[in-house]
C-alpha positions in Angstrom: 0.0 0.0 0.0 1.3 3.4 -0.8 1.7 6.2 1.6 -1.0 8.2 -0.2 -3.6 5.4 0.1 -2.7 5.1 3.8 -3.3 8.9 4.3 -6.6 8.8 2.4 -7.7 5.8 4.5 -6.8 7.5 7.7 -8.6 10.7 6.7 -11.8 8.7 5.8 -11.5 6.7 9.0 -11.2 9.9 11.0 -14.2 11.5 9.2 -16.3 8.3 9.8 -15.2 8.1 13.4 -16.1 11.8 14.0 -19.5 11.3 12.4 -20.2 8.4 14.7 -19.1 10.4 17.8 -21.2 13.4 16.6 -24.3 11.1 16.1 -23.8 9.7 19.6 -23.6 13.2 21.1 -26.7 14.3 19.3 -28.6 11.2 20.5 -27.4 11.8 24.1 -28.5 15.4 24.1 -31.9 14.5 22.6 -32.3 11.8 25.3 -31.5 14.4 28.0 -34.1 16.9 26.6 -36.8 14.2 26.5 -36.0 13.1 30.0 -36.1 16.7 31.2 -39.5 17.3 29.5 -40.9 14.1 31.1 -39.8 15.0 34.6 -39.2 18.7 35.2 -41.1 20.0 32.2 -44.5 19.0 33.6 -43.9 20.8 36.9 -42.5 23.8 35.1 -45.6 24.0 32.9 -47.8 23.8 35.9 -46.0 26.6 37.7 -46.1 28.8 34.5 -49.8 28.2 34.2 -50.5 29.0 37.8 -48.4 32.2 37.5 -50.3 33.2 34.4 -53.7 32.5 36.0 -52.7 34.7 39.0 -51.5 37.6 36.9 -53.4 40.9 36.9 -53.6 40.9 33.1 -55.3 37.5 33.0 -57.8 38.5 35.7 -58.6 41.8 33.9 -59.0 40.0 30.6 -61.3 37.4 32.2 -63.4 40.2 33.8 -63.6 41.9 30.4 -64.8 38.7 28.8 -67.4 38.1 31.4 -68.6 41.7 31.1 -68.9 41.4 27.3 -70.8 38.2 27.5 -73.3 39.6 30.0 -73.7 42.7 27.8 -74.3 40.4 24.8 -77.0 38.6 26.9 -78.7 41.9 27.6 -78.6 42.9 23.9 -79.8 39.5 22.7 -83.0 39.7 20.7 -84.3 36.2 21.0 -84.3 33.3 23.4 -81.9 31.4 21.1 -79.4 34.2 21.3 -79.7 34.4 25.1 -79.3 30.6 25.4 -76.2 30.7 23.2 -74.6 33.5 25.2 -75.4 31.7 28.5 -73.8 28.5 27.1 -70.6 30.4 26.3 -70.6 32.1 29.6 -71.1 28.8 31.5 -68.2 27.3 29.4 -65.9 30.2 30.3 -66.8 30.0 34.0 -66.1 26.3 34.1 -62.7 26.8 32.4 -61.6 29.6 34.8 -60.1 29.1 38.3 -63.0 29.3 40.8 -61.4 32.2 42.7 -61.1 34.2 39.4 -64.9 34.2 38.7 -66.5 37.4 40.1 -69.4 37.0 42.4 -71.7 39.0 40.1 -71.1 36.5 37.3 -72.0 33.6 39.6 -75.1 35.5 40.7 -76.0 36.3 37.0 -75.7 32.6 36.1 -77.8 31.5 39.1 -80.5 34.1 38.2 -80.6 33.0 34.6 -80.6 29.2 35.0 -76.9 28.6 34.9 -74.7 26.5 37.2 -72.3 27.5 40.0 
């Protein structure tokens, strides 16, 4: 074997070896990310959601949504429209944290055949 063939073989072997090592590193990093998401990621998402639901902007937006729905109910021209608005309002109340639903909304739903 000539010296040139030996050099080319060593270069190709080095490239192949480097590619295998790189593939192993990529796989290992991906496995670490998946493990992190499966363990710490869930708790982190729970904490982020709780922080979001306790924020002033979320509470103000929720209040604004409830006010708009109650106004839509007052402006409704038919029983079908009122029923549809009540349905959406009930759905929004069920999806909101119980302590974020204003008492006037709870009273409004009780008065108009809603739950809570």
